[in-house]
C-alpha positions in Angstrom: 75.4 84.4 38.8 73.0 82.5 36.5 72.4 79.8 39.1 71.4 82.3 41.7 69.0 84.1 39.3 67.5 80.8 38.2 67.1 79.8 41.9 65.4 83.1 42.8 63.0 82.9 39.8 62.3 79.2 40.2 63.2 78.6 36.5 65.5 75.9 34.9 68.9 76.9 33.7 71.4 75.9 31.2 75.1 76.9 31.3 78.0 77.3 28.9 75.6 77.8 26.0 77.2 78.3 22.6 73.9 78.2 20.4 70.4 78.7 21.6 67.2 78.2 19.6 63.8 79.3 21.0 60.4 78.2 19.9 57.9 80.7 21.5 54.9 78.9 20.0 55.8 75.6 21.7 57.4 77.5 24.7 60.6 75.4 24.4 64.3 75.9 23.8 67.2 73.8 22.3 70.6 74.7 23.5 74.1 73.5 22.5 76.4 73.7 25.4 80.1 73.1 25.9 81.2 70.4 28.3 84.7 69.1 29.3 84.0 66.2 26.8 82.8 68.2 23.9 79.3 69.4 23.2 75.8 68.5 24.5 72.4 69.4 23.1 69.7 69.9 25.7 66.0 70.9 25.5 63.6 72.2 27.9 60.6 74.5 28.8 60.5 78.2 28.7 61.2 80.3 30.7 64.9 79.5 31.1 68.0 81.2 32.4 70.8 80.6 29.9 74.3 81.7 30.5 76.8 81.9 27.5 80.1 80.0 27.0 83.1 82.2 27.5 84.3 82.3 23.9 80.8 83.0 22.4 81.9 86.2 20.8 85.3 88.0 20.2 86.4 90.5 22.8 86.0 94.1 21.8 87.6 97.0 23.5 86.6 100.6 23.0 89.2 103.0 21.6 90.0 106.2 23.5 87.8 108.2 21.0 84.9 105.8 21.7 85.3 106.2 25.5 85.5 110.0 25.2 82.3 110.1 22.8 80.4 108.0 25.3 81.5 109.8 28.4 78.8 112.4 28.3 75.9 110.1 27.3 73.4 108.9 29.8 73.3 105.1 30.4 70.4 103.1 29.2 67.9 101.5 31.6 66.1 98.3 30.7 63.2 96.7 32.5 62.2 93.1 32.8 58.8 91.8 31.7 
């Protein structure tokens, strides 16, 4: 999905990111990404589409009580700038 979004926006992309640093003043990023051979550090201009590596965070599953508590709440809507 990240490749399609980057293509539509005309932005560069970086995939399998496990660490991302952004310098808004310089309008650049530094990303550490996973590859088959290990890790690679890439830099580039902002804006960028970055997709996360599979194991970037531990999986969390809601309990039954969490699902029931959230069932009646409205979903949040976020816009893009």
